[in-house]
N, C-alpha and C positions, 0 to 999 in steps of 0.2 A: 256430465260436466261438473256437477258438484263433487263427485268422487275424485275426478282428476285434479280439481283445485285443492282438495284436501291433501292429496299425495304430494303435489308441488309444494304446498305450504309446509308439510311435514319434512320434506327434504331440505327446504331452506332452513328450518329450525334446527335440523340435525347438523347441517354444515356450520351454522353459527355456533352451536354448542361445541363442535370439534375445535373450531378456531379459538373459542374462549378457553377450552381445556388446554390447548397448546400454549396459549399465553400464560395461563396459570402455572403450568409446569415450568415454563421458562423462568417466571418470576420467583418461584419457590426454590428450584433446584440449580439455577444458573447464577452464580455470583459474579463478581468482578473478575475480568480476565487477569490471570497471573502472568508473570514473566515467562515467555516461551522458552522451552528447553532448546539445547543446541541441536538435537535431532530434528525438532520441529522447524527450526530456523534453516538448517541445511536442506531439508526437503522442500521448504517454501522457496528458497533461493533457486534451486534446480527447476522448480515449477515456473518461476518468474523468467528464468533463462530459456525456457522451452525445452529443457533437457529431461524433464520427468513428466510423462503423460498420464500416469496413474498413481493413485494413492496407495495402491496395493504392493508397491515395491518394498522389499525387505531392507532392513537396516544396512546390511553389508553392501547391497547394490547402491543404496543412497550414498554411503561413505565412499565407495569406489568412484562413482560419478563425480562427487564433490571434489575429491582429491585430484582427479584427472582434468577437470574442466574449470574449476573455480580457484581463483587466486584471491585470498583474503588479505586485505591490507588495512592500515590505520591512517587516518588523516586528521590533521589539526584544523578544526573548523574556523578558527580565528585567522589563520594564515592561508588555508587551502593547500598546505604542503603535506607531503607524506611524513609519517613518523615511524622511525625504526622501532622494532619491538623492544630493543634494549634501552630505548630512550623515552618510554612512555611514562609520563607523570600525569595521572588523571586529575582533573579539577572540575568539580561540578558546583553549580550555584543555583539557588532557588530563583525562579522567575516571578516577577511581579505580574499580576493579572493583565495589565495593559501590554506586556511584552510576551504574553503566552496565549496567542490565539488558538493554538492546538490543544491547550490545556494539558500539557505534559508535566507541569509543575517545576521541573528543573532542567537545566541545560548543562551537558558535559562537553568539554572542549575536544576531547579525543573521541572519534567516531569510526565506525566500520564502513569499509567500501569493499565491494566484491567485483572482481574483474572476470569476465567470462571468456575463456580461451576456446579456440577450435582445435582440431586434431593436429594442426601445425604450430600450436602454441601462440597463435596470433590473437590479440585481444579483439573481441567482437562487440562486447556490450559492457556497460557499467551498471551495477546494481547497488542501490542505496536503500537502507531501511527507512520506512516512514511510519510514524504512529501518531495517534492523536485521539481525542475524545469524540465519540459519536453521540447519538441520542442517549444511550444507556451504558456504554462501556468504552474502554480503551480499545482501539482497533489497530492491529498490527499488520503491516503489509511490506512488500518489497517492490520497489519501482525500478524497472529495467529501462535504461536509456541507451540511445545510439551514441556513437563516439563523438557526436557534436555536443553532448552534454545537455541537449534540449529536447530531442525527439523521443517520445515514449515508444518502447518496444513492447512492454507488457506492464500490467499492474496486477499484483497477486496478493489479495487479502487472505490471510491464513489463520488469524485468531481474532475473534470478536464475539460479543454477546448482544448484538442488536436484536430488535424484535423480529421473530420468525415471520417469513413471508413479506416483510417490509424492509427494514434496514439491513437485515441479514443477507439481503440479495447483493451486497457488495462482493460476495463470493460467487455469484452466479455468472456462468460463462457468457450468457446473452448480454449482460450488462458490461462485462469486462471487454468484450470483443470490439467495442467502439474506441478503446483507448489507443491501440497501436497507431502511430502516425500523428497523434496529437502532440502539441508542444507545451511544455510546462513553464518555460521562461521565454521572454521576448528577445528581440535583437540586441537589447541593451543589457541582457543578463538578469532582468528583473522577473520575479514570479508573475505569471500572467494567466494561470489556469482559472476558468470559470465553470462552475457546475450549475446548470439552470433547470428549473422544474417544468417550464413550459417551452416547447420547441419554438425557436424564432424562425423567421422565413429563411434565413441563411445561417447555418452553423459553420463557424470558422474553425481554424486549426487549434484554437485555444479553448474551445467550448465543448463540454461534455453534457449529455442529457443526464439529469438527476434521476434518482430512483422514485418512481411514482408512489406517493403516500409516505415518503420517508425524507421529508425536508431537512430535519435536524441531522440525520445521518449523512445526507448529501453535503450539507454545509460543513460537517466535520471532516469529510474527505477533502473538500476544497481547501479548508484552512490548514489541514495537516500537510498536504502536498505543497502548498504555497509557503508554509513555514520552513519545511525541510529543503526546499530549493531556494530559499532566501538567504539573507546575510547571517541570520542566527543559525542556519542549518548548513547545507552543503554549497551555498551560493558561491563563495570564493573559490572553492575547489572546482565547481563546474565552469566558472569563468576561466580558470587556468587551463582546463581541458580545451576549451574553445580556442584559446590563444596558442596552445602548444600541446597537441594530441600525443606527442612523443613522451610526455611525462608518464604515460600509462604502460610504457614498455616494461615487461617483467624482468 
């Protein structure tokens, strides 16, 4: 019995040391997330759209899929209207802390939108970039929405430096699979997503389970999505889609 207890205690100590070593490596070698490259963005958009099932695809395959199925456009966040490529005049301003719940520091008027086509060139999904500060890093994701501009098809985080085994689980499939079917704005077009750490008796269509042990990361996800689906983000654009889906015709 004594020998068995020693073995169990030794294994527990070993596991703790491995965990501490992983955290130390993360803190020493992983800095703040830099701006994603265009290749990383394209692959992530395809993942969000459900068109890329593996990270092992070569660059040529990714580019071919992107050109075939993704229509990249620009939108004016203030008006919610499309912007022609030859009429883009970018304007960015620093955000005051009280107007910056996602802690992105600045807001640019012109933003990207990605429309997902099927083989018949019919628009199937809308994808918008969302990013915001988590517990330790800026987290970048793409949010795929149904044509109603409210219902989630997919949420794909592709660049972050959150704590391994905790906040970094925003990329885990088991956590992500609860998102399809959730709604990010209510019937009045207002951001309504809630991420909770303790399961209520009844989880509704606006509620997502948080990541256990990663409250700050979960809060960062909630604030960033509510920011980007609100008035400072894509709110006016999403409301236009709800009123007139034909504006997405390529």
